[in-house]
N, C-alpha and C positions, 0 to 999 in steps of 0.2 A: 415609485414617485413618478409622477405625470408631469412631463416637462414640455408639453405641447403649448404653443402659443396660443393665447386665448386673447381675443379682442373684446373689450368691453364695449358693449352697445351705447354709443352717446346719442342721447336726445337731439333730435333736428331743431335748430332754433326756428321759433315761429316766423312765417313768412309774415311781412306786412301786407295790407290789403293791395298795395300799389305793386309789390312784387309778385304777388299772386294775379294780379291783373296783367300782367307784363306780357306773358306768353299770347294770350288772347288780343292785346293791344298790337303786338308786333304783328300778328297774322293779319289783322285788319290793315295795318299801315302797308304790308306786302301786296296785300289783294288790291288796295286802292291804287299804289304804284303801277301793278300790272295792268290794271283797267286803264290808267291814264295813257300808258305805254301804248296799249292796244289802239285807243282812240286816236292818239297822235298818227300812228301808222295808218290805220284804216282812213282817217280824213286825208291824209296825204296821198294815198292810193286812189281815193274819190276824185282828187283834184287833178290826178293824172290819166282818168279815164277819157277816151274820145267821145265824140258825140253820139258815134254808131253805138257804143256799149251803153252810153246812159240811156238812149232811146230804148234799147233792148230791155233795159231793166225798169223802164218807166220813170225814170228821174230826169227832170229837166237840168239845163246846164245851170240855170239860175239856183235851182235848189241844191245842187251839188256844190255850187261855190258857196252859197249860205252856209251849208254844214261844214265845209271844209274851213272857213274862217273862223268858226269857233274855237275857243280855247280848249286844251285837252281836258281840263277840268269840268266843264260844262257838259251836260248830257244833251 
């Protein structure tokens, strides 16, 4: 007599289209948040550069300040 434990394969419930889209949506949200964080950091660093470093990179103080004033969500 076979006394081994057998698990019946249960069918998985169908995922709704919203649930199916969730992983992709979460990845896009995470990527957007990472982009916003990087912009915020880069603009803060740009604001802190001295005039010599700005000249070396070919960026005027006015252009650096204008870029640094942009909100993180703007390109």
